[in-house]
PyMOL commands that place a pseudoatom at each C-alpha (Angstrom):
pseudoatom trace, name=CA, resn=MET, resi=1, chain=A, elem=C, hetatm=0, pos=[20.292, -70.800, -160.636]
pseudoatom trace, name=CA, resn=GLN, resi=2, chain=A, elem=C, hetatm=0, pos=[19.831, -67.734, -162.784]
pseudoatom trace, name=CA, resn=LEU, resi=3, chain=A, elem=C, hetatm=0, pos=[21.208, -67.554, -166.311]
pseudoatom trace, name=CA, resn=GLU, resi=4, chain=A, elem=C, hetatm=0, pos=[21.766, -64.599, -168.566]
pseudoatom trace, name=CA, resn=ILE, resi=5, chain=A, elem=C, hetatm=0, pos=[20.793, -65.570, -172.094]
pseudoatom trace, name=CA, resn=SER, resi=6, chain=A, elem=C, hetatm=0, pos=[22.267, -63.785, -175.087]
pseudoatom trace, name=CA, resn=PRO, resi=7, chain=A, elem=C, hetatm=0, pos=[19.810, -62.404, -177.643]
pseudoatom trace, name=CA, resn=ASP, resi=8, chain=A, elem=C, hetatm=0, pos=[20.702, -65.078, -180.212]
pseudoatom trace, name=CA, resn=LEU, resi=9, chain=A, elem=C, hetatm=0, pos=[20.041, -67.880, -177.706]
pseudoatom trace, name=CA, resn=GLU, resi=10, chain=A, elem=C, hetatm=0, pos=[16.814, -66.224, -176.638]
pseudoatom trace, name=CA, resn=THR, resi=11, chain=A, elem=C, hetatm=0, pos=[15.730, -66.196, -180.278]
pseudoatom trace, name=CA, resn=LEU, resi=12, chain=A, elem=C, hetatm=0, pos=[16.461, -69.931, -180.567]
pseudoatom trace, name=CA, resn=ILE, resi=13, chain=A, elem=C, hetatm=0, pos=[14.558, -70.687, -177.371]
pseudoatom trace, name=CA, resn=ASN, resi=14, chain=A, elem=C, hetatm=0, pos=[11.589, -68.601, -178.529]
pseudoatom trace, name=CA, resn=LYS, resi=15, chain=A, elem=C, hetatm=0, pos=[11.635, -70.401, -181.873]
pseudoatom trace, name=CA, resn=ARG, resi=16, chain=A, elem=C, hetatm=0, pos=[11.315, -73.745, -180.048]
pseudoatom trace, name=CA, resn=LEU, resi=17, chain=A, elem=C, hetatm=0, pos=[8.597, -72.366, -177.785]
pseudoatom trace, name=CA, resn=SER, resi=18, chain=A, elem=C, hetatm=0, pos=[6.596, -71.161, -180.788]
pseudoatom trace, name=CA, resn=THR, resi=19, chain=A, elem=C, hetatm=0, pos=[6.254, -74.759, -182.002]
pseudoatom trace, name=CA, resn=GLY, resi=20, chain=A, elem=C, hetatm=0, pos=[4.094, -75.560, -178.988]
pseudoatom trace, name=CA, resn=ALA, resi=21, chain=A, elem=C, hetatm=0, pos=[6.260, -78.550, -178.138]
pseudoatom trace, name=CA, resn=TYR, resi=22, chain=A, elem=C, hetatm=0, pos=[7.548, -76.925, -174.950]
pseudoatom trace, name=CA, resn=ALA, resi=23, chain=A, elem=C, hetatm=0, pos=[5.688, -75.282, -172.086]
pseudoatom trace, name=CA, resn=ASN, resi=24, chain=A, elem=C, hetatm=0, pos=[8.528, -72.970, -171.091]
pseudoatom trace, name=CA, resn=ALA, resi=25, chain=A, elem=C, hetatm=0, pos=[12.177, -72.061, -171.642]
pseudoatom trace, name=CA, resn=GLU, resi=26, chain=A, elem=C, hetatm=0, pos=[13.324, -74.492, -168.965]
pseudoatom trace, name=CA, resn=GLU, resi=27, chain=A, elem=C, hetatm=0, pos=[11.882, -77.396, -170.954]
pseudoatom trace, name=CA, resn=VAL, resi=28, chain=A, elem=C, hetatm=0, pos=[13.693, -76.214, -174.077]
pseudoatom trace, name=CA, resn=VAL, resi=29, chain=A, elem=C, hetatm=0, pos=[17.013, -76.049, -172.226]
pseudoatom trace, name=CA, resn=ARG, resi=30, chain=A, elem=C, hetatm=0, pos=[16.407, -79.398, -170.493]
pseudoatom trace, name=CA, resn=HIS, resi=31, chain=A, elem=C, hetatm=0, pos=[15.659, -81.107, -173.798]
pseudoatom trace, name=CA, resn=ALA, resi=32, chain=A, elem=C, hetatm=0, pos=[18.729, -79.600, -175.454]
pseudoatom trace, name=CA, resn=LEU, resi=33, chain=A, elem=C, hetatm=0, pos=[20.991, -80.739, -172.608]
pseudoatom trace, name=CA, resn=GLN, resi=34, chain=A, elem=C, hetatm=0, pos=[19.479, -84.237, -172.585]
pseudoatom trace, name=CA, resn=GLU, resi=35, chain=A, elem=C, hetatm=0, pos=[20.055, -84.518, -176.332]
pseudoatom trace, name=CA, resn=GLN, resi=36, chain=A, elem=C, hetatm=0, pos=[23.659, -83.384, -175.896]
pseudoatom trace, name=CA, resn=ASP, resi=37, chain=A, elem=C, hetatm=0, pos=[24.205, -85.960, -173.152]
pseudoatom trace, name=CA, resn=ALA, resi=38, chain=A, elem=C, hetatm=0, pos=[22.787, -88.694, -175.384]
pseudoatom trace, name=CA, resn=GLN, resi=39, chain=A, elem=C, hetatm=0, pos=[25.085, -87.676, -178.235]
pseudoatom trace, name=CA, resn=ASP, resi=40, chain=A, elem=C, hetatm=0, pos=[28.093, -87.547, -175.931]
pseudoatom trace, name=CA, resn=ASP, resi=41, chain=A, elem=C, hetatm=0, pos=[27.331, -91.074, -174.729]
pseudoatom trace, name=CA, resn=GLU, resi=42, chain=A, elem=C, hetatm=0, pos=[27.315, -92.503, -178.256]
pseudoatom trace, name=CA, resn=LEU, resi=43, chain=A, elem=C, hetatm=0, pos=[30.622, -93.840, -179.468]
pseudoatom trace, name=CA, resn=ASP, resi=44, chain=A, elem=C, hetatm=0, pos=[31.561, -92.927, -182.996]
pseudoatom trace, name=CA, resn=PRO, resi=45, chain=A, elem=C, hetatm=0, pos=[32.078, -96.218, -184.875]
pseudoatom trace, name=CA, resn=GLU, resi=46, chain=A, elem=C, hetatm=0, pos=[34.981, -94.673, -186.766]
pseudoatom trace, name=CA, resn=LEU, resi=47, chain=A, elem=C, hetatm=0, pos=[36.675, -93.784, -183.480]
pseudoatom trace, name=CA, resn=VAL, resi=48, chain=A, elem=C, hetatm=0, pos=[36.074, -97.281, -182.100]
pseudoatom trace, name=CA, resn=ALA, resi=49, chain=A, elem=C, hetatm=0, pos=[37.603, -98.800, -185.238]
pseudoatom trace, name=CA, resn=HIS, resi=50, chain=A, elem=C, hetatm=0, pos=[40.601, -96.494, -184.932]
pseudoatom trace, name=CA, resn=ILE, resi=51, chain=A, elem=C, hetatm=0, pos=[41.125, -97.480, -181.287]
pseudoatom trace, name=CA, resn=GLU, resi=52, chain=A, elem=C, hetatm=0, pos=[40.877, -101.168, -182.160]
pseudoatom trace, name=CA, resn=GLU, resi=53, chain=A, elem=C, hetatm=0, pos=[43.422, -100.744, -184.947]
pseudoatom trace, name=CA, resn=GLY, resi=54, chain=A, elem=C, hetatm=0, pos=[45.724, -98.956, -182.513]
pseudoatom trace, name=CA, resn=TYR, resi=55, chain=A, elem=C, hetatm=0, pos=[45.399, -101.841, -180.081]
pseudoatom trace, name=CA, resn=ARG, resi=56, chain=A, elem=C, hetatm=0, pos=[46.299, -104.345, -182.816]
pseudoatom trace, name=CA, resn=GLN, resi=57, chain=A, elem=C, hetatm=0, pos=[49.285, -102.207, -183.797]
pseudoatom trace, name=CA, resn=ALA, resi=58, chain=A, elem=C, hetatm=0, pos=[50.451, -102.130, -180.184]
pseudoatom trace, name=CA, resn=GLU, resi=59, chain=A, elem=C, hetatm=0, pos=[50.163, -105.911, -179.993]
pseudoatom trace, name=CA, resn=ARG, resi=60, chain=A, elem=C, hetatm=0, pos=[52.429, -106.114, -183.058]
pseudoatom trace, name=CA, resn=GLY, resi=61, chain=A, elem=C, hetatm=0, pos=[54.895, -103.706, -181.452]
pseudoatom trace, name=CA, resn=GLU, resi=62, chain=A, elem=C, hetatm=0, pos=[54.064, -100.909, -183.896]
pseudoatom trace, name=CA, resn=LEU, resi=63, chain=A, elem=C, hetatm=0, pos=[53.821, -98.081, -181.393]
pseudoatom trace, name=CA, resn=ILE, resi=64, chain=A, elem=C, hetatm=0, pos=[54.072, -94.357, -182.056]
pseudoatom trace, name=CA, resn=GLU, resi=65, chain=A, elem=C, hetatm=0, pos=[55.465, -91.648, -179.809]
pseudoatom trace, name=CA, resn=GLY, resi=66, chain=A, elem=C, hetatm=0, pos=[52.995, -90.357, -177.217]
pseudoatom trace, name=CA, resn=ARG, resi=67, chain=A, elem=C, hetatm=0, pos=[52.950, -86.768, -178.487]
pseudoatom trace, name=CA, resn=GLN, resi=68, chain=A, elem=C, hetatm=0, pos=[52.103, -87.923, -181.990]
pseudoatom trace, name=CA, resn=ALA, resi=69, chain=A, elem=C, hetatm=0, pos=[49.305, -90.139, -180.644]
pseudoatom trace, name=CA, resn=PHE, resi=70, chain=A, elem=C, hetatm=0, pos=[47.925, -87.259, -178.590]
pseudoatom trace, name=CA, resn=ALA, resi=71, chain=A, elem=C, hetatm=0, pos=[47.985, -84.927, -181.597]
pseudoatom trace, name=CA, resn=GLU, resi=72, chain=A, elem=C, hetatm=0, pos=[46.139, -87.476, -183.748]
pseudoatom trace, name=CA, resn=ILE, resi=73, chain=A, elem=C, hetatm=0, pos=[43.512, -88.000, -181.046]
pseudoatom trace, name=CA, resn=GLN, resi=74, chain=A, elem=C, hetatm=0, pos=[43.011, -84.245, -180.703]
pseudoatom trace, name=CA, resn=GLU, resi=75, chain=A, elem=C, hetatm=0, pos=[42.500, -83.930, -184.466]
pseudoatom trace, name=CA, resn=MET, resi=76, chain=A, elem=C, hetatm=0, pos=[39.929, -86.733, -184.450]
pseudoatom trace, name=CA, resn=LYS, resi=77, chain=A, elem=C, hetatm=0, pos=[38.137, -85.198, -181.496]
pseudoatom trace, name=CA, resn=GLU, resi=78, chain=A, elem=C, hetatm=0, pos=[37.961, -81.788, -183.166]
pseudoatom trace, name=CA, resn=ALA, resi=79, chain=A, elem=C, hetatm=0, pos=[36.650, -83.334, -186.390]
pseudoatom trace, name=CA, resn=TRP, resi=80, chain=A, elem=C, hetatm=0, pos=[34.034, -85.270, -184.436]
pseudoatom trace, name=CA, resn=ARG, resi=81, chain=A, elem=C, hetatm=0, pos=[32.884, -82.170, -182.577]
pseudoatom trace, name=CA, resn=ALA, resi=82, chain=A, elem=C, hetatm=0, pos=[32.711, -80.186, -185.825]
pseudoatom trace, name=CA, resn=SER, resi=83, chain=A, elem=C, hetatm=0, pos=[30.553, -82.906, -187.371]
pseudoatom trace, name=CA, resn=ARG, resi=84, chain=A, elem=C, hetatm=0, pos=[28.090, -82.629, -184.472]
pseudoatom trace, name=CA, resn=ARG, resi=85, chain=A, elem=C, hetatm=0, pos=[27.436, -78.899, -185.008]
for i in range(1, 85): cmd.bond("trace and resi %d" % i, "trace and resi %d" % (i + 1))
show_as sticks, trace
zoom trace
């Protein structure tokens, strides 16, 4: 696979290479992707707590309309992604 790298990404890769921690650009990219996978696999405790509360509400019959639930989940997801940047 061949990738075209934008100048700003090339600068970031070269910055990592200059530390001596990586032998080549492929190692830099591999490490970055592995780190992203690890972060994606971690569950945000706040999200888990929110899901658990939602489950308890459902057990009590306190349900909300599906569109509202979807909108709230989207907002939480966007906030979580923004916090990871």
